[in-house]
LOKOL-538790 format. One record per residue (C-alpha): residue in three letters; x, y negated, z negated. Coordinates in steps of 0.25 Angstrom, whole numbers, plus 2048, in hexadecimal, padded with zeros to 3 digits. Each point is the difference from the previous one (the first is absolute). Layout:
ALAXYZ ...
//
This chain:
MET8017FF800 ARG8047F2802 LYS7FF7F67F9 THR8037F1802 ILE8007F77F4 ARG8047EE802 LYS8097FA7F7 TRP8097F4805 PHE80D7FF7FB TRP80B7F3801 ALA80D80680B TRP8087FC7F4 ASP7F880B7F5 THR80780A809 ASP8028097F0 LYS7F17FC800 GLU7FC807809 GLU80880C801 LYS7FC8037F2 TRP7F0800802 LEU80480980E ASN80880A7F6 GLU7F47FF7F4 MET7F680580E ALA808807803 ALA8028087F3 THR7F18027FF GLY80180880D LEU7FD7F480A SER80A7FF809 LEU8047F380A ILE7FF80080F SER7FB7F7806 VAL8017EF7FC GLY7FC7F3805 LEU8007F27FA ILE7F68037F4 SER7FD80C803 TYR8068107FB GLU7FB80D807 PHE80380C7F8 GLU7FC80F800 GLU8018087F8 THR80B80B7FA LEU8058067F4 PRO8027F77F6 GLY80F7F8802 GLU80180A80A TYR8097F4806 GLN8077F47FE ILE7FF7F1805 ARG8087F5804 ARG7FE7F2807 GLN80C7F9805 PHE8017F3809 MET80680280D GLU8097F4806 HIS7FD80580F SER7F3801806 LEU7FA810801 ARG80380080E HIS80D7FA7FD PRO80E80B805 GLU8047FF7F2 THR7F48027FA GLU7FB80C807 LYS80F808800 TYR7FD7FB7EF ILE7F38097FF HIS80680C80B PHE8098007F4 LEU7F78017F6 GLU7F680A807 GLU80D80A803 THR8027FF7F0 GLY7F18067FC ILE7FC7F07FC GLN7F37FE808 HIS7FC7F3806 VAL7F27FB7FB GLY7FE7F2809 THR8067F4803 TYR7F77F47F9 SER8077F2805 ILE80D8007FC HIS7FF80B7F4 ALA802811805 TYR7F980B7F6 PHE80680E7FF ARG7FE80B7F9 LYS80780C7FA LYS7FD80D7FB THR8057FD7F0 ALA801810800 ASP80E7FD80B GLY8057F67F5 ALA8047F27FD PHE7F97F8809 GLU8097F1800 LEU8027F880D ILE8077F37FA SER8098067F8 ASP80B7F77FF TYR8027F27FA ASP8047FB80E SER7F6806808 ARG7F67FB7F4 VAL8057F37FF LYS8007FF811 SER7F3804800 LEU7FB7F67F5 THR8087F4809 VAL7FB80280B LEU7EF8017FD GLN8047F37F7 ASN8057F980F ALA7F3806805 ILE7F77F97F8 ILE8077F37FE ILE80080080F ALA7F2801800 ASN7FD7F67F5 ILE8087F4807 PRO7F47FF80A ASN7F77FF7F6 LEU8097F67F9 PHE8007F980C ASN7F0801801 CYS7FD7FC7F0 TRP8097F2802 ASN7F87FD80D MET7F38007FB LEU8047FB7F5 ASN8057F2808 MET7F3805808 PHE7F97FC7F3 ILE8087F47FC GLN7FD7F980D LEU7F2804804 ARG7FB8037F1 TYR7F780D807 PRO7FE8097F3 VAL80380C80B PHE80E7FB803 LEU8018007EE PHE7FB80F801 CYS80880780B SER80C7FB7F8 LEU7FE8037F3 LEU7F980E806 SER80E801807 LEU8067FD7F1 PHE7FC80A7FA VAL80380A80C ALA80E7FB7FC ALA7FF8017F4 PHE7FD80F801 PHE80C80380B ILE80A7F77F5 ALA7FA8087F4 GLY80680C809 ILE80C7FC804 ILE8037FE7F0 LYS7FC8107FE ILE80C80380A ARG8097FA7FB LYS7FD8027F1 ALA80180E807 LEU80D7FD807 LYS8087F97F5 LYS7FC80C7F6 LEU80780A80D LYS8097F87FF ASN8038017F1 GLU7FF80C7FF ARG80A80380C GLN80A7F77F9 ILE7FD80C7F2 TYR80280C80A GLU80C7FA805 
//
């Protein structure tokens, strides 16, 4: 039997999303497809699969990404799906531990790329906020103030995500210093 659940996670909530997906797998619902806010599951044995989500540097059709996914599939890891720049994988628990990004350098690089993508996505939003505010000051139409505040609100979410990523990067760098 298949079941679709709609749930929202921010791009920087990888750990939170993975935890939820693995909790679902532990109850016997394993991920088989992903969308914007939809997750499709199939019934399996409880705990049969482990799920991982990974931020991809390149698009799904990029040769580097295709080669990486093919390599993972050769090792017994199933590519469940990709949404935007996030790929989802699953592996049978009986086949052992399942980590996609285990070394510090790869984890730091992945978080840095994600942080940079969010910053780049937020730049037009900040310009829009500034332009709408200027339009409101000049023309005094409330709609411009509303649009400016809406853009500012969205920018605040992006900035909150960047702060979370920076904290995670700092934590990783501190852990690295401890182990070196």
